[in-house]
C-alpha positions in Angstrom: 0.0 0.0 0.0 2.8 2.4 0.8 4.3 1.8 -2.6 1.1 3.1 -4.3 0.8 -0.1 -6.4 -2.6 -0.7 -8.0 -4.1 -3.1 -10.5 -6.8 -5.7 -11.2 -6.5 -9.3 -12.1 -8.0 -12.8 -11.7 -6.6 -15.6 -9.6 -7.6 -19.2 -10.2 -7.6 -21.2 -7.0 -7.7 -25.0 -7.1 -9.2 -26.7 -4.1 -9.0 -30.3 -2.8 -12.7 -31.1 -2.5 -12.1 -33.7 0.3 -10.3 -31.2 2.6 -11.2 -27.8 1.4 -7.5 -26.9 1.3 -6.1 -24.8 -1.6 -3.7 -26.9 -3.6 -2.7 -24.1 -6.0 -3.3 -20.5 -6.8 -2.3 -19.0 -10.1 -2.9 -15.7 -11.8 -5.3 -16.1 -14.8 -5.0 -12.4 -15.5 -2.1 -10.5 -14.1 -2.6 -7.3 -12.0 0.3 -5.8 -14.0 2.6 -5.9 -11.0 4.7 -9.0 -10.3 4.7 -8.0 -6.6 0.9 -7.8 -6.4 0.6 -11.1 -8.3 2.9 -12.9 -5.9 1.2 -11.5 -2.8 -2.2 -12.5 -4.3 -1.2 -16.1 -4.9 0.5 -16.4 -1.5 -2.6 -15.1 0.3 -5.0 -17.4 -1.5 -2.8 -20.5 -0.9 -3.6 -20.0 2.8 -7.4 -19.9 2.3 -9.6 -22.9 3.3 -13.0 -23.7 1.8 -15.8 -25.9 3.1 -15.0 -29.5 2.1 -17.1 -30.8 -0.8 -18.2 -27.4 -2.1 -15.9 -26.7 -5.0 -12.8 -27.8 -6.8 -11.8 -24.6 -8.6 -12.8 -20.9 -8.4 -11.8 -17.7 -10.2 -11.4 -14.8 -7.8 -11.3 -11.2 -9.2 -8.9 -9.0 -7.2 -8.4 -5.2 -7.3 -5.7 -3.2 -5.5 -6.2 0.5 -5.3 -3.8 3.2 -4.1 -5.0 5.9 -1.7 -3.8 8.7 -4.0 
């Protein structure tokens, strides 16, 4: 946030339906910033979903600077 980075993208998250654990997170559409892309995938890899609900989801993401 203090670097005034901004951008929008889409992250595809793959989920193990048996456990709800995220098995992979990859940028389908880059935010335009390698740093934001890396932070996005790292964050989504720590997410957990309700077991048995889904196996893959596309998550739109937007970062906005305060300026």
